[in-house]
N, C-alpha and C positions, 0 to 999 in steps of 0.2 A: 504494500500500500504506500502511496506517495503522500508525503506531508509537504505541501507547497508553502514556502515562506516568501515574504516581500522585504524582509529585513536581512542584514548580513548573517544573523544567526538567531536561534531560539534556545531557550534553556530546556533541559530535559523535562522539568515539571510542566512546561508549556506543551511539549509534545504529548505527555501523558494525558493532559486535559483535552487536547485536540483529537487524540485517538480514542477518547472515551473511557480511559482506564480510571480516571478520577473526575470528580465534578467541581472540586474547589482546590485552590493552591495549598491549603492546609493539609489536605490528604496526601500530598506528594511526599512529605517526610516519612510517613508510614509506608507508602507504596514502594519507595526505593529500597526499603528494608525487606519487604515481604515478597515482591515480585522478582523473578529472574530477569535482569536487564543487562544487556551488553551493547556497547557502542563499538562498531568496527571490530567485533570479535573479542573485545576485552570487557570483563565484568565491570559494571558501573553502579555506584551507590550514592553518587552526588546529585541531588536534585537540581543544582544550579549548573551542571555541566553544560557548556555551550556546544550546540550542534550546528554544523555548517552544511551548506548544500554538498551533497555527495556522501554524507555520513550515513551509515547503515545502522539501524537500531533494531534490536530484537527484544521483545517484551514477552516473557513466557515463550511460546512458540510462534508468535506472530512477528512478522518482519515489516519494517518501515524504512523508507528512504527519504531523507530530507532533500527537497529539490527547490529550485528557484521558480 
């Protein structure tokens, strides 16, 4: 699934919200601890991680690509 952005980057917590994994920013803190998340194949637990176009994000077994 593609996540299109109009800014230079988005934070992981914003992607979680856009993809429907969370409904509020406050839930991101819990979500990054409970969900299996990786960015470009590396495990990630920082909700503020910056994601740029071309980054591949896997949440549980669903894959997302950040695009412009």
